[in-house]
C-alpha positions as CSV (number, residue, x, y, z in Angstrom):
1,M,0.0,0.0,0.0
2,W,2.7,2.5,1.0
3,Q,4.4,1.8,-2.4
4,R,1.4,2.9,-4.3
5,L,1.3,6.1,-2.3
6,F,4.9,7.1,-2.3
7,M,6.7,5.2,-5.1
8,P,6.3,4.1,-8.7
9,P,5.3,0.5,-9.3
10,D,8.0,-2.1,-8.7
11,A,8.4,-4.1,-11.9
12,S,12.0,-5.5,-11.8
13,S,13.9,-8.1,-9.9
14,V,15.9,-5.5,-8.0
15,A,13.2,-3.0,-7.3
16,R,12.2,-4.4,-3.9
17,D,15.8,-4.5,-2.7
18,V,16.2,-0.8,-3.6
19,D,12.9,0.1,-2.0
20,L,13.6,-1.6,1.3
21,L,17.0,0.1,1.5
22,Y,15.4,3.5,0.7
23,V,12.6,3.0,3.2
24,F,15.2,2.1,5.9
25,L,17.3,5.2,5.2
26,V,14.3,7.4,5.2
27,G,12.9,5.8,8.4
28,V,16.2,6.2,10.2
29,S,16.4,9.9,9.1
30,V,12.8,10.6,10.2
31,F,13.3,8.8,13.5
32,F,16.4,10.7,14.6
33,S,15.1,14.0,13.3
34,L,12.0,13.6,15.4
35,L,14.0,12.4,18.4
36,I,16.4,15.4,18.2
37,A,13.5,17.8,17.8
38,F,11.7,16.3,20.8
39,L,14.8,16.4,23.0
40,L,15.5,20.0,22.0
41,I,12.0,21.0,23.0
42,Y,12.0,18.8,26.1
43,F,15.3,20.1,27.4
44,A,14.4,23.7,26.6
45,V,11.3,23.4,28.8
46,R,12.7,21.1,31.5
47,Y,15.9,23.1,32.1
48,R,14.7,26.6,31.3
49,R,15.8,29.5,33.5
50,R,13.0,30.1,36.0
51,T,14.3,33.1,37.8
52,S,16.5,36.0,36.7
53,D,19.2,35.2,39.3
54,A,19.2,31.4,38.7
55,V,22.7,29.9,38.2
56,G,23.2,26.7,36.2
57,V,24.4,23.5,37.9
58,P,27.8,22.2,36.5
59,I,27.4,19.1,34.4
60,H,30.1,16.4,34.5
61,G,28.8,14.3,31.6
62,S,28.3,10.5,31.4
63,T,30.8,8.1,29.8
64,H,28.0,5.6,29.2
65,L,26.0,8.2,27.3
66,E,29.0,9.3,25.3
67,I,29.7,5.7,24.2
68,A,26.0,5.1,23.4
69,W,25.5,8.1,21.1
70,S,28.8,7.2,19.3
71,V,28.4,3.5,19.0
72,I,24.7,3.3,18.0
73,P,25.0,5.7,15.1
74,L,28.2,4.0,14.0
75,L,26.5,0.6,13.9
76,I,23.5,2.0,12.0
77,A,25.9,3.7,9.5
78,L,27.9,0.5,9.0
79,G,24.7,-1.5,8.5
80,A,23.5,0.9,5.9
81,F,26.9,0.9,4.2
82,F,27.1,-2.9,3.9
83,W,23.4,-3.2,2.9
84,G,23.9,-0.5,0.3
85,A,27.1,-2.2,-1.0
86,K,25.2,-5.4,-1.4
87,V,22.4,-3.8,-3.4
88,F,25.0,-1.8,-5.4
89,F,26.9,-4.8,-6.5
90,R,23.8,-6.6,-7.4
91,I,22.5,-3.9,-9.7
92,S,25.9,-3.3,-11.2
93,R,26.6,-6.8,-12.3
94,P,24.5,-8.3,-15.1
95,P,23.7,-12.0,-14.7
96,A,25.6,-14.4,-17.0
97,N,22.4,-15.2,-18.9
98,A,21.6,-11.5,-19.7
99,V,20.8,-10.7,-23.3
100,E,22.6,-7.6,-24.6
101,Y,20.7,-4.7,-26.1
102,Y,22.1,-1.4,-27.3
103,G,20.9,2.1,-26.6
104,V,22.0,5.5,-28.0
105,G,20.9,8.8,-26.6
106,K,20.6,11.8,-28.9
107,Q,19.0,15.2,-28.6
108,W,16.2,14.4,-28.1
109,M,15.4,10.8,-28.5
110,W,16.4,7.2,-27.5
111,K,17.5,4.8,-30.2
112,F,17.5,1.1,-29.3
113,Q,18.9,-2.0,-31.1
114,H,17.9,-5.6,-30.4
115,P,20.3,-8.5,-30.6
116,D,19.0,-9.4,-34.1
117,G,19.5,-5.8,-35.3
118,T,15.9,-4.7,-35.0
119,R,15.8,-1.0,-34.1
120,E,13.3,1.3,-32.3
121,I,13.0,4.9,-31.4
122,N,11.8,5.9,-27.9
123,N,10.2,2.4,-27.4
124,L,12.0,-0.7,-26.2
125,H,10.2,-4.0,-26.3
126,V,11.6,-6.7,-24.0
127,P,10.4,-10.1,-22.8
128,V,9.3,-10.5,-19.1
129,G,11.6,-12.7,-16.9
130,Q,14.7,-12.2,-19.1
131,P,17.7,-10.3,-17.8
132,I,18.5,-7.5,-20.2
133,K,21.9,-5.9,-20.3
134,M,21.8,-2.4,-21.8
135,T,25.0,-1.1,-23.4
136,L,24.6,2.7,-23.7
137,T,26.3,5.6,-25.4
138,S,25.5,9.1,-26.6
139,E,25.9,10.9,-29.9
140,D,26.1,14.4,-28.4
141,V,25.8,15.3,-24.8
142,I,25.4,13.5,-21.4
143,H,22.0,11.8,-21.1
144,D,20.7,9.5,-18.4
145,F,18.8,6.2,-19.0
146,Y,16.1,6.1,-16.2
147,V,13.2,3.7,-15.8
148,P,11.6,4.4,-12.3
149,A,9.6,1.2,-12.3
150,F,12.8,-0.8,-12.7
151,R,14.8,1.3,-10.3
152,V,17.4,1.6,-13.1
153,K,19.3,4.8,-13.7
154,M,22.6,5.2,-15.6
155,D,24.5,8.1,-17.2
156,V,24.9,7.9,-21.0
157,L,28.1,9.5,-22.0
158,P,29.5,10.6,-25.4
159,G,32.6,8.8,-26.4
160,R,32.3,5.8,-24.1
161,Y,30.0,2.9,-23.1
162,T,28.2,2.5,-19.9
163,T,26.1,-0.5,-18.9
164,A,22.9,-1.1,-16.9
165,W,20.7,-4.2,-16.5
166,F,17.2,-5.1,-15.5
167,E,14.9,-8.1,-15.4
168,A,11.3,-7.1,-15.8
169,T,8.9,-9.0,-13.5
170,K,5.6,-7.6,-14.8
171,T,4.2,-7.0,-18.3
172,G,3.0,-3.6,-19.3
173,A,4.4,-0.2,-20.5
174,F,6.8,1.6,-18.2
175,H,8.0,5.2,-18.6
176,L,11.5,5.8,-19.7
177,F,13.1,9.2,-19.0
178,C,16.3,11.1,-19.6
179,A,17.3,12.1,-16.0
180,E,20.1,14.5,-17.1
181,Y,19.4,18.0,-18.4
182,C,20.5,17.7,-22.0
183,G,19.1,20.8,-23.7
184,T,16.0,22.8,-24.5
185,E,13.9,19.7,-25.3
186,H,15.1,17.7,-22.4
187,A,11.6,17.4,-20.8
188,R,10.3,15.7,-24.0
189,M,13.1,13.1,-24.2
190,G,11.3,10.1,-23.0
191,G,9.7,6.9,-24.1
192,W,8.4,3.5,-23.0
193,V,9.8,0.1,-22.1
194,I,7.2,-2.3,-23.2
195,V,7.4,-5.7,-21.4
196,L,5.7,-8.6,-23.2
197,E,5.3,-12.3,-22.5
198,P,8.1,-14.2,-24.3
199,H,5.8,-15.6,-27.0
200,E,4.3,-12.1,-27.6
201,Y,7.8,-10.7,-27.8
202,E,8.8,-13.2,-30.4
203,E,5.6,-12.4,-32.4
204,W,6.4,-8.7,-32.2
205,L,10.0,-9.3,-33.2
206,A,8.9,-11.4,-36.2
207,G,6.4,-8.7,-37.3
208,A,8.8,-5.8,-36.9
209,R,9.0,-3.8,-40.1
210,G,12.0,-4.4,-42.4
211,E,13.1,-0.8,-42.3
212,T,13.8,-1.1,-38.5
213,R,16.6,-3.5,-39.2
214,L,20.2,-2.4,-39.5
215,G,22.4,-3.8,-42.2
216,S,24.5,-6.7,-41.1
217,A,27.8,-6.0,-39.4
218,E,29.7,-7.6,-42.2
219,E,28.1,-5.2,-44.7
220,I,29.0,-2.3,-42.5
221,F,32.6,-3.6,-42.1
222,E,32.9,-3.7,-45.9
223,R,31.0,-0.5,-46.6
224,Y,33.6,1.5,-44.6
225,A,36.5,-0.6,-46.2
226,C,37.6,-1.8,-42.8
227,N,38.6,-5.1,-44.4
228,S,41.2,-3.3,-46.6
229,C,43.4,-2.9,-43.6
230,H,42.2,-5.3,-40.9
231,R,43.1,-8.5,-42.8
232,D,44.3,-11.9,-41.8
233,D,47.1,-12.1,-44.5
234,T,50.4,-10.4,-44.9
235,S,48.8,-7.3,-46.6
236,A,47.3,-6.3,-43.2
237,R,48.1,-2.7,-42.3
238,A,46.1,-2.8,-39.0
239,P,45.8,-5.2,-36.1
240,K,44.0,-8.5,-36.7
241,L,40.5,-8.4,-35.1
242,A,40.0,-12.1,-34.6
243,G,40.6,-12.7,-30.9
244,L,41.3,-9.1,-30.2
245,F,38.3,-8.3,-27.9
246,G,39.2,-8.5,-24.2
247,R,43.0,-8.7,-24.8
248,D,45.6,-6.3,-23.7
249,V,47.3,-4.5,-26.6
250,R,50.7,-2.9,-26.5
251,L,50.9,0.8,-27.6
252,V,53.6,2.7,-29.3
253,D,54.1,4.8,-26.1
254,G,55.0,1.7,-24.2
255,G,51.7,1.4,-22.4
256,T,48.9,-1.1,-22.7
257,A,45.2,-0.9,-23.2
258,Q,42.4,-3.5,-22.9
259,A,40.4,-4.0,-26.1
260,D,37.0,-3.5,-24.5
261,E,33.9,-1.7,-25.9
262,N,35.3,1.8,-24.9
263,Y,38.6,1.1,-26.6
264,L,37.0,-0.1,-29.8
265,L,34.6,2.9,-29.8
266,E,37.5,5.3,-29.3
267,S,39.5,3.6,-32.1
268,I,36.6,4.1,-34.5
269,F,36.0,7.8,-33.8
270,D,39.5,8.9,-32.6
271,P,41.9,6.3,-34.1
272,N,45.1,8.3,-33.2
273,A,44.3,8.3,-29.5
274,K,46.0,4.9,-28.9
275,I,48.3,3.7,-31.6
276,V,49.0,-0.1,-31.5
277,E,52.7,-1.0,-31.4
278,G,54.0,-2.1,-34.8
279,Y,51.4,-0.1,-36.9
280,K,51.4,3.4,-38.4
281,P,48.7,6.0,-37.6
282,I,47.0,5.7,-41.0
283,M,43.4,4.9,-39.9
284,P,41.0,7.8,-40.7
285,T,38.4,8.9,-38.2
286,F,34.8,7.9,-38.9
287,R,33.4,10.7,-36.7
288,G,30.5,12.3,-38.6
289,Q,30.5,9.5,-41.2
290,M,29.5,6.4,-39.1
291,S,26.4,6.5,-36.9
292,Q,26.6,5.2,-33.3
293,E,24.3,2.4,-34.3
294,E,26.7,1.3,-37.0
295,A,29.6,1.5,-34.5
296,L,27.7,-0.6,-32.0
297,A,27.1,-3.2,-34.7
298,L,30.8,-3.3,-35.5
299,V,31.7,-3.6,-31.8
300,R,29.3,-6.6,-31.5
301,Y,30.8,-8.1,-34.7
302,I,34.4,-7.8,-33.3
303,R,33.3,-9.4,-30.0
304,G,31.9,-12.3,-32.0
305,L,35.4,-12.9,-33.5
306,E,37.0,-13.4,-30.1
307,D,37.0,-17.2,-30.4
308,S,38.4,-17.2,-33.9
309,P,41.7,-19.2,-34.1
310,Q,44.9,-17.2,-34.2
311,E,47.3,-17.8,-37.1
């Protein structure tokens, strides 16, 4: 009942944990605020000066009282810290069986891509009971992916990837907001996460219009002539991509970098930021030419090559 009065509906597997922690923190704050206010009023009345010539009695304090009002708040704070850490780690680590979806924030819309390449704008259809990992980035300024009913909120940053995950426990349509001021139309940057039964989701996916599908990653790879340099033969002028994802690569400055999503995204749009040892800085930037959706598709394509045999 209290949830209906003070909170949005809870529609994800982590919503209840977040709500209980939030209610605990609010309850502790309210309790001690009322206690302090009561004691202030009580002591002001109880020990008020009753005559103009009254002299206060010296107070020597109490060791037991000092220990109590130091230890009790400490234990409460430590309890809240460890409880909060437990909830934080749970909402920060997608389950192993999570299905990866991609999202791009742009003034002033949300663009989403399903694992099969189906795309949506301002709507995201997902199946109920399936953990969903959202890999997010921005085309322009900082946005924030926020679904109150799922208790999910994550900054979406230009030039890098961030991740969030949720597992919807109820079907229905749930509001999606941008929770970071991003410009004049910020208030209108919203949408819906539409949760369907698994069979309904498959039916929706099968009936999605053809124009919502992005070209295959192989087509994008060839369209931008990536295969002219990233080759498996002796004509290669750029690092081999098979087995690259997740590895540490040596750079010309002597350092190393892990080939994760952010590294690949930076290499596409700012190729001279980290030059791989043994190669010349000849790769052109694709900033302004390649869309974020195409870059996401390429990153997913390269990830799929991670188990390819090395020559």
